[in-house]
C-alpha positions, 0 to 999 in steps of 0.5 A: 429270640424269634424262633421261642416266639414262632413255637409260643404261637404254634402252642396257641394255634394248638391249643384253638385246634383243641377248641375246634375238634371241641365245640361240635361234642359239647353242642352236642352233649347240651342237646342229646346226652351221649356218655361215650361222646361226654366221655371223649371231649373230658379225653381231649382235654388231659391230651390236650393238657398234658401235651400242652403242659408239657411243652411249656414245662419242657420250654422252662426247663431247658429254654430258660433254666437249662435242667434237664431231668433224668427222664426225658418230659416227651417220653413222660406225656407220649406213653402217657398220652399211650396210657390214655388213650389205652384207658379210653379204650377199654372203657369204649368196649367196656372192659372195667375189668381192666381199667387199671390196666394202662397205669401199671403199665404206665408206672412200669415202665417209667420204674424201669428207665428211672432204675434200669436206664437202656436195658438191653431189651429195650421194653418201654420202646418195644411195649409202646410201638405194640400197644401204639400199633394194636390202638393204630389197627383196632381202631382203622379197622372199627371205622372201616366196619362201622363207617366211623369218622370220629374212630378213623381220626383216633386211629390219624391221632395216634398215627401222628403223634407215634410219628412225631414221637420217633421224631423227637427219639431219633432224629431230632438233635437240639432242643429246638428240634424236639419242641418243634416234633411237640408241637407237630403232634400236638398241632398234627393231632387237633387237625386229625381229630377236629376234621372227624368231629366236625364230620369230615371224613363221614362226609367224603370218605366214609359214607353211606347212605344205605347205612344211616337209612337202616339206623333210622328205619331201626330207630324208628323200629325200637320206638314203635316196639317199646310203645308196643311192649308196654301191652305184653305179658309181665315177666314173673322175677324178684322186683329190683328196684333201679333209680338214675338221675335223669337229663331232659337234653331240651329244658336240662331239668334234671330229678331222680327216675325210678324204673318201672318194676317190668323194665328191670324184669325185662332188662333182666331177662334178656340184657343183650343190646341197649333199652329205649326206656320212654320216660312219659311228661310229668315226671321229670319236666313237661317234655316225654322222654326216652332214655338208653340204657345198658344191662347196667342201666348206664344212661348211655343217650337221651331224647325228646319224644315230641307227639304228634297232637 
């Protein structure tokens, strides 16, 4: 009975860590919307539901009803975790055409396990190891190159859950040990993500003062360039209307805004990088808003511009 209580306390602590990890991102998005961090919040909620729900389902089925399905709940959860992380990676790198691949792989692996069992060539283990190893290497590389604490946290999250799943599959001898391994991955993964979202890695492990100053200078130059571009000669192209719903990060007002033809034409002529489009005050609300868009006019973020009197 005591170990059962401790397991549920540990699960509650893991859920608490999930909330702690998401708090800075939710708070930041209320002020300045960012598409990637907003979708990362949804990613972490999905992973928490998958891991926490998987633990609860396994506990009820195994400890209460004594039923063990042909496919272990742990295996279904860890494969689903990898599929979700792989899809988020494809999203983060803009590979929209390949969004279905993680779920094709997921259904294929579950079908192999259900119909064939453990084949001589263990496709689930080999493919999962290849995907997990590739994601770990990719995020560690990006974290080192961009000095990104969040990418470092994602890499550590995958590492911890990979180690916990290996312990579950090959070391644990009973259901309690398996559940302990599951909670180790859940708590440890959320802990390293919390350290990332609270910028502990950025401050003490990946801090780069020169890069920070360069970023500030770049933002200022882009804002000045966007203001000066209003006097440049118009580009003669076939006009295309593009409209998006703009939300003010300061007061929360939301309104559909149609980008001017010269902005659309400039994006069509040079679609590289991120464009900063100023929305004058009085269009959405009383604030002047800077909107950051990519080549397809997907909204990547907002920021209000305080004008001096």
